[in-house]
C-alpha positions in Angstrom: 11.0 6.8 -1.7 12.7 7.6 -5.0 11.7 5.6 -8.0 12.7 5.4 -11.7 10.4 4.9 -14.7 9.9 1.4 -16.1 11.0 -0.3 -12.9 9.1 -2.6 -10.5 9.5 -2.3 -6.7 8.4 -4.6 -4.0 7.1 -3.2 -0.7 6.2 -5.0 2.5 3.3 -3.1 4.2 2.7 -3.9 7.9 0.0 -2.7 10.4 2.3 -2.8 13.3 0.2 -1.5 16.1 -3.1 0.3 15.2 -6.2 -0.6 17.2 -8.1 -0.3 13.9 -7.7 -1.6 10.4 -5.4 0.5 8.2 -6.1 1.4 4.5 -2.9 1.9 2.4 -2.5 3.1 -1.2 -0.3 5.2 -3.5 -2.0 7.8 -5.7 -2.0 6.9 -9.4 -0.3 3.5 -8.8 -2.2 0.2 -8.7 -0.6 -2.3 -6.3 -0.1 -6.0 -7.2 -0.5 -8.1 -4.1 2.0 -11.0 -4.2 2.0 -12.2 -0.6 -0.2 -12.0 2.6 1.4 -12.6 6.0 4.6 -13.8 4.2 2.8 -16.5 2.2 2.7 -16.2 -1.6 -0.7 -15.6 -3.1 -2.0 -15.7 -6.7 -1.1 -12.0 -7.7 -4.0 -9.6 -7.9 -4.2 -5.9 -8.6 -5.9 -3.4 -6.2 -5.9 0.4 -5.7 -5.7 0.1 -1.9 -5.1 -2.7 0.7 -6.7 -3.0 4.1 -4.6 -4.4 6.8 -5.9 -5.5 10.2 -3.6 -5.4 13.3 -0.5 -7.5 12.7 -1.2 -8.2 9.1 1.5 -7.8 6.4 1.1 -7.6 2.6 3.9 -7.7 0.0 2.9 -5.6 -3.0 4.6 -4.8 -6.2 4.6 -1.3 -7.7 5.3 -0.7 -11.3 6.4 2.8 -12.3 5.3 3.6 -15.8 7.4 5.6 -18.2 5.2 8.7 -18.0 6.5 9.4 -14.5 8.9 12.4 -14.5 12.0 12.7 -12.4 11.2 14.6 -9.2 7.4 14.1 -9.5 5.6 13.5 -6.2 2.7 11.2 -5.3 0.8 10.7 -2.1 1.5 7.6 -0.2 -1.6 7.3 2.0 -2.4 5.3 5.1 -5.5 6.0 7.3 -7.4 4.1 9.9 -10.9 2.6 9.3 -12.1 3.4 12.8 -15.8 3.6 13.5 -17.8 4.6 16.5 -15.6 7.5 17.5 -16.3 11.2 17.1 -13.7 13.4 15.4 -11.3 10.4 15.2 -10.9 10.3 19.0 
C-alpha cells in the first residue's frame, strides 16, 4: 500500500473467516472508525480495531507530512485466540 503525505485514505477491514476475533492496526497511525458493518457511526479514533467473524469496519487513515517517501510501517493483524497452546 503506497501512501502520500497529507492524504487521507479509507480502508474496509473484514474478518472473513477466522474462528477467533482479529486485532488490526497500523504502526504509528491512529485509525478513525467511520462505519461498522457498512453502517455509518459517529467517527472515533483508535489505535487498533477488534473484528469478530464476519464483521467489517471502515476506517480512515491520515498520513502526516512527516512520513518520508519509501518509509515502511507494519500493518498488523493477529487473532485473539485463547485456550490453545502455542497457537494450535
